[in-house]
N, C-alpha and C positions, 0 to 999 in steps of 0.2 A: 397501467400505472406505469408511472415514471420509471428511470433508471436514474439512482441519484449514486455518483461517484464520492467515496469519502478517501481524503489522501492526507497529507501533510507531511511532517517528518521524520526522523528515526529519533521513537522514542518520545514522540507526544503526546500520545495516550488513545490514536486510532483502537486501538482494542477496547478499550473502554469504553469510550463513546460507542464501536459497536456493540459491546455489551449492555450499554442503557438502552440502544435501539431494540434492542431484542428482547427485553422486558417490556418496552411499550409496544411495541409491535410485533408481538408473537408468530403471527402469522406470515411477518416478511420473510422474503427469500435472500440470501446473503452467497456473495460470490468472494474469497478470500486470494489474492494474486500471490501472496508466500505463501501460503498454501497448495497452490495450483504450481510455484518455479520448485515448491520442495518433492514436488510427488514427480514434475518433466524429468527432472535432473537424475530418477531412475530408472527412467529411457534407454534402454540401447545405442536409439541413436544419438540422445543428446551427449548421453558420456561422453560418447566417439567425437561428436563435434568440440566438446569443451578440452577431450587428449591432444584433439588436431592443433586446437587453441592456444592453450596453456602447458600439454607437455604430460609428461609423467608425475610430474611435482605434485600436483594436487590428486595422486590415488594414490593408494594403501597399496604395496607387499601383493596384499589379497585383490587389490581392484576395486577397493570400495573408495568412493570421493570422500575425500578430507575436503570437508565447509569451511572449516577456519580454514586453512591455508588458500583454498580459494576466496576468501574472503580478504583475507589479509593483500591479495595480490591487488584483488580489481580495488580496493579501498586508495592501494597504495599508486596507483596506473589508472588515468580516466583513461588511457587507448583499452586495458585492457577490460574497464568495466563499462567500456559501451560493446566492446567484440561481447561480452558476456548477457549483457541487453539486448542486442541482434539475436545471437543464440532462442533468450528466453521468451520475448516480446512480442516476437508475432505469433508466437502459438497460443500464448497465455493470454491475447488481446483477443482471437477468432474463437476463445474457450467462453470468454465470460460476453462475450457480443453476443454467441448464441444462447449462452443463457439467460439476457440481457430480451435476445426476440422470442425465447419462449414463453419469458412471464408477462410478455405486452400487453395479451388480453387476459391478463389475471387483475383480481379484485384488490392485491396484496402488495406492498411494496415494491421494489428491488433495490440492495445495496451492493456495491463493487469497493469493497475496499483495494483502492489500487497506489502503494506506494510512488511508483514513479507517472503517476497521472499524466499529468500535464508534458512531463518528459519525454513520453511515447505518442502523445496526442491524442488519449483517452478520451479527452473531456469533450472529443468533437460526438463521442457517442455517447451522453450523458442529458439527461435534461436538466439535471442541477447538480454543481459541485461544492462539496464541504470541507473545508480545509479546517483539521484540526491544529492548533495552534499550542505555542508553549512559548515563554522565555528562554534565552539560551546558554541561562545556570542552571534552566531548571532540566533542558536536555541535556546536561554535561554529568549532570548529578546522576539522572537516571541513568545514564549510560555505566556511570560510575559504580554503582549500585547492581551493574550487572557483569559485572568484574573487571571492566575494560579501563585497560589505563588514561589517564590526561589526554594525551599526547593521540591514545588511538582513539578515544572520543569524538575532540575536536575534530579529527582527519577523514572522521565515518560526517561528521555534519558537514564541513566544506566537501566533502567530494557528491553533494546531493544541490538542488536548485536550491537556491538562496529560499528560507521561509518565507519572506516580504514579499516575492514574488508571488509566491501560490496565494497569499492572502490577497493581495492588489485582483487576482484572475477567480476568486472566488465566487460564487452567489452565496456562501454563509461561511462566514467563519466561528466557530467554538472555542472557546480559551479554557485550556487544560493546565493551568499551573499546579494541579497537588492536590484541590477539593473536590472529591466524587460529586459531593453532592450539589455544587455550583454548578458542574456537567452534566447531571441528570435534569435540573433547570433545565438549562439551555436549550438540555433534549426535547424536552417538553413542550417548551415553544416552537419548534423547529417540526415538530411531529404534528402541532395543534396547525402549522402556519400550511405544511400540505396539504391536511386533511381538508383544508378550506380551499385550497385550487382546484381549479377546473382543469384536469388536463389533459393534455392533447396527444396524438400519435406523432413521433416525432416521423 
């Protein structure tokens, strides 16, 4: 069965879309790049690489990674953002590619939720790519509801590849401006389409 990539922008609703897929395809397998990154930074070798790149400022006195401090640095400095991606994403890519290959002979769908799919060239490992999108004001509103200041929200959005560019490159786009019912209907249409397709091994 196919490997289908899911991507989009920050707070566009990728997790909500994934939840709709889980309801419709309970047998499907999923890979979450954010979860993988969260687990990777707990590894000694990754922490050492982060310490060498960012210094002790992103660690507490007890040696624990200060994720908020690290996030503030990378969203404020494009070079530092790329440096962190170079530490994490080759490893994440290897992980999800291994999982995707494992499921190639399965009768179930495999979905990879990769926020930086296009930025890291991960679309080459996918049979299809779905971009979850919403309007810029809705993005900013959702980030504000997470407690982020407007300037910080705008900075985080601007640090990513423009959503318009991802939409142009996508095989499918789902629009998620807030109505979960509409998002679910779009998900149902996609699932029905995929079920009718004749998939071949890549």
